[in-house]
C-alpha positions in Angstrom: 0.0 -0.1 -0.1 3.1 2.4 -0.6 3.5 4.8 -3.3 6.9 6.2 -3.8 6.2 9.4 -5.7 8.3 11.9 -3.8 6.1 14.7 -2.5 3.3 13.5 -4.4 3.3 10.6 -2.2 1.0 10.6 0.8 2.3 11.1 4.3 1.6 8.7 7.2 -1.4 10.6 8.4 -2.7 10.8 4.9 -2.2 6.8 4.6 -4.0 6.3 8.0 -7.1 8.6 6.7 -7.3 6.2 3.4 -7.4 3.1 5.3 -10.0 4.5 7.7 -12.2 6.0 4.9 -12.0 2.4 3.1 -12.6 0.1 6.0 -10.5 -2.1 4.3 -12.8 -2.2 1.0 -11.7 -1.0 -2.5 -13.3 2.2 -2.9 -14.9 1.5 -6.1 -18.5 1.1 -5.5 -19.0 -1.6 -7.9 -16.3 -3.8 -6.1 -15.9 -3.4 -2.6 -13.3 -6.2 -2.5 -11.7 -6.8 0.8 -7.9 -5.3 0.5 -6.7 -7.5 2.9 -7.7 -11.4 2.5 -6.9 -13.5 5.1 -5.9 -17.1 3.1 -5.9 -19.3 6.3 -1.7 -19.4 6.3 -0.9 -15.8 5.5 -2.5 -12.1 4.8 -2.5 -11.1 1.0 -3.2 -7.3 0.9 -4.2 -6.1 -2.6 -4.7 -2.5 -1.5 -3.2 0.4 -3.9 -3.4 4.1 -3.3 -4.3 5.7 -6.5 -4.3 9.1 -7.8 -7.3 11.1 -9.0 -5.1 13.3 -10.8 -1.9 12.0 -12.0 1.4 12.1 -9.6 3.1 13.7 -12.6 2.2 15.8 -15.5 2.0 12.8 -18.2 0.0 10.5 -15.8 -3.8 9.3 -16.4 -6.0 12.5 -15.3 -3.0 14.6 -15.4 -3.6 18.3 -14.0 -0.4 19.9 -14.3 -1.6 23.0 -12.5 -1.9 21.4 -9.3 1.2 21.0 -6.9 3.1 17.9 -5.9 1.8 18.3 -2.5 -1.7 18.6 -3.3 -1.3 15.3 -5.6 -0.5 13.5 -2.5 -3.3 15.1 -0.6 -6.0 12.8 0.9 -8.6 14.4 -1.3 -6.4 13.5 -4.4 -6.2 10.0 -3.3 -8.5 6.8 -3.5 -7.7 3.2 -2.2 -8.5 0.5 -4.5 -7.7 -2.9 -5.2 -5.0 -3.8 -7.6 -7.6 -4.7 -10.4 -9.6 -1.3 -10.3 -6.4 0.6 -10.0 -5.0 -1.0 -13.2 -8.1 -0.4 -15.1 -8.6 3.3 -14.2 -5.1 4.0 -15.3 -4.7 2.2 -18.2 -8.2 3.5 -19.4 -8.3 7.2 -18.1 -10.5 8.4 -21.0 -13.3 6.0 -19.4 -12.5 7.4 -15.6 -12.2 10.7 -15.8 -11.8 12.6 -12.2 -15.3 13.3 -11.7 -15.9 9.6 -11.9 -13.2 8.5 -9.5 -13.9 11.1 -7.0 -17.7 10.0 -7.3 -16.7 6.6 -6.2 -15.1 7.8 -3.1 -18.0 9.7 -2.0 -20.4 7.1 -2.8 -18.2 4.5 -0.9 -18.8 6.3 2.5 -22.7 6.0 1.7 -22.3 2.2 0.9 -20.2 1.9 4.1 -23.0 3.2 6.3 -25.4 0.7 5.0 -22.4 -2.3 5.0 -21.7 -1.6 8.2 -25.4 -1.0 9.5 -24.3 2.3 10.8 -28.2 3.6 11.0 -29.9 5.5 13.5 -31.4 2.7 15.9 -34.4 3.3 17.9 -33.1 1.9 21.3 -29.9 1.1 23.1 -30.4 -2.5 22.9 -30.8 -2.5 19.3 -27.5 -0.6 19.0 -25.6 -3.1 21.8 -27.1 -6.2 19.1 -25.5 -4.2 16.3 -21.9 -4.0 17.4 -21.7 -7.2 19.8 -21.1 -9.6 17.0 -17.5 -7.3 15.8 -16.6 -6.7 19.5 -17.0 -10.5 20.0 -15.1 -11.4 17.4 -12.2 -9.2 18.3 -12.1 -10.3 21.8 -11.6 -13.7 20.3 -9.0 -12.9 18.2 -7.1 -10.8 20.7 -7.5 -13.7 23.2 -6.2 -16.4 20.9 -3.5 -14.3 18.5 -2.8 -11.2 20.7 0.5 -9.7 21.9 -0.4 -10.9 25.5 0.0 -14.4 24.7 3.4 -16.4 25.6 4.6 -16.1 22.1 6.2 -12.9 22.7 8.9 -14.5 24.5 10.1 -16.5 21.3 11.4 -14.5 18.8 11.0 -17.4 16.3 7.4 -17.7 16.9 5.2 -17.4 13.8 2.4 -16.0 16.2 3.2 -12.3 15.8 2.8 -12.7 12.0 -0.7 -14.3 12.4 -1.4 -11.6 14.8 -0.7 -8.9 12.3 -2.8 -10.9 9.8 -5.7 -11.3 11.9 -5.6 -7.3 12.8 -5.7 -6.7 9.0 -8.2 -9.0 7.8 -10.7 -9.0 10.9 -10.0 -6.5 13.5 -9.3 -3.1 11.9 -12.6 -3.9 9.8 -14.7 -4.6 13.1 -13.1 -1.5 14.6 -14.4 0.7 12.0 -17.8 -0.8 11.8 -18.2 -0.4 15.7 -17.2 3.3 15.2 -19.6 3.9 12.6 -22.6 2.2 14.4 -22.0 4.3 17.7 -21.2 7.6 15.7 -24.6 7.1 14.2 -26.4 6.5 17.5 -24.6 9.0 19.9 -28.1 10.0 21.2 -28.3 6.5 23.0 -24.9 6.8 24.7 -24.7 8.3 28.2 -21.9 10.9 29.0 -19.6 8.3 30.4 -20.3 6.1 27.4 -19.3 9.2 25.0 -16.2 9.3 26.5 -15.3 5.5 26.3 -16.4 6.1 22.5 -13.8 8.6 22.5 -11.2 6.6 23.9 -12.0 3.9 21.7 -11.3 6.1 18.9 -8.0 7.0 20.1 -7.3 3.4 20.4 -8.4 2.3 17.0 -6.4 5.6 15.7 -3.2 4.4 17.6 -3.5 0.4 16.8 -3.9 1.2 13.0 -0.6 3.9 13.4 1.3 1.4 15.0 1.0 -1.4 12.1 -0.1 0.7 9.2 2.2 3.6 9.7 6.1 3.8 9.6 6.7 1.6 12.6 8.0 4.0 14.7 5.1 4.1 17.3 5.5 1.3 19.9 3.1 2.3 22.6 -0.5 3.6 22.2 -4.1 3.6 24.0 -5.2 0.3 25.2 -8.7 -1.3 24.3 -10.9 0.6 27.0 -12.8 -2.4 28.6 -15.7 -0.2 29.1 -16.7 -1.0 25.3 -17.3 -4.4 27.0 -20.6 -3.0 28.2 -21.4 0.1 26.1 -24.9 0.5 25.3 -25.8 -2.5 27.4 
């Protein structure tokens, strides 16, 4: 998911925003292919950052009047699977900037539907909506998380499995829970709203650690209060 285009390449923060906006799915609405595929033994990522206006003056959908920084900005980037990225760049006349920008906007709407991020009529409905994702994340953490004994064995393959599960399961689940709770803030108590924001910081920190430049080694831990939010 890297992009080596000098100043036209996104920085770490932009990369995080792109992943968060995609929620792990190709942003072409007709595709919605998972960008991190768990094969059972490893994780294969097919995510590619595509420029809406080309990173240079001669590429697809080039616009020479914009700066290198603008070309690497969040607004000029979209996260696609490798197939869709190849398609739009090989036939740019069929995929002008207005079409690709529209994909990005429509993707946000589709995610709301995909994640069930609608406003529910009761707290119990909110809890039912988020419980499966929270339960799956708890199971992944218990079985594969860094608190297991494998951290004492530098040759263990469990660390790679943990990262695979993060990309394929935990990160999309986290974004689903955030989307649902954000759509139902009116059902949350003041203390629960604070828990939601702590959870949001946890999500940002863990994504930064595993999707960023690898510098950050600590971050906010999962707030245990999430286990009872909206109950």
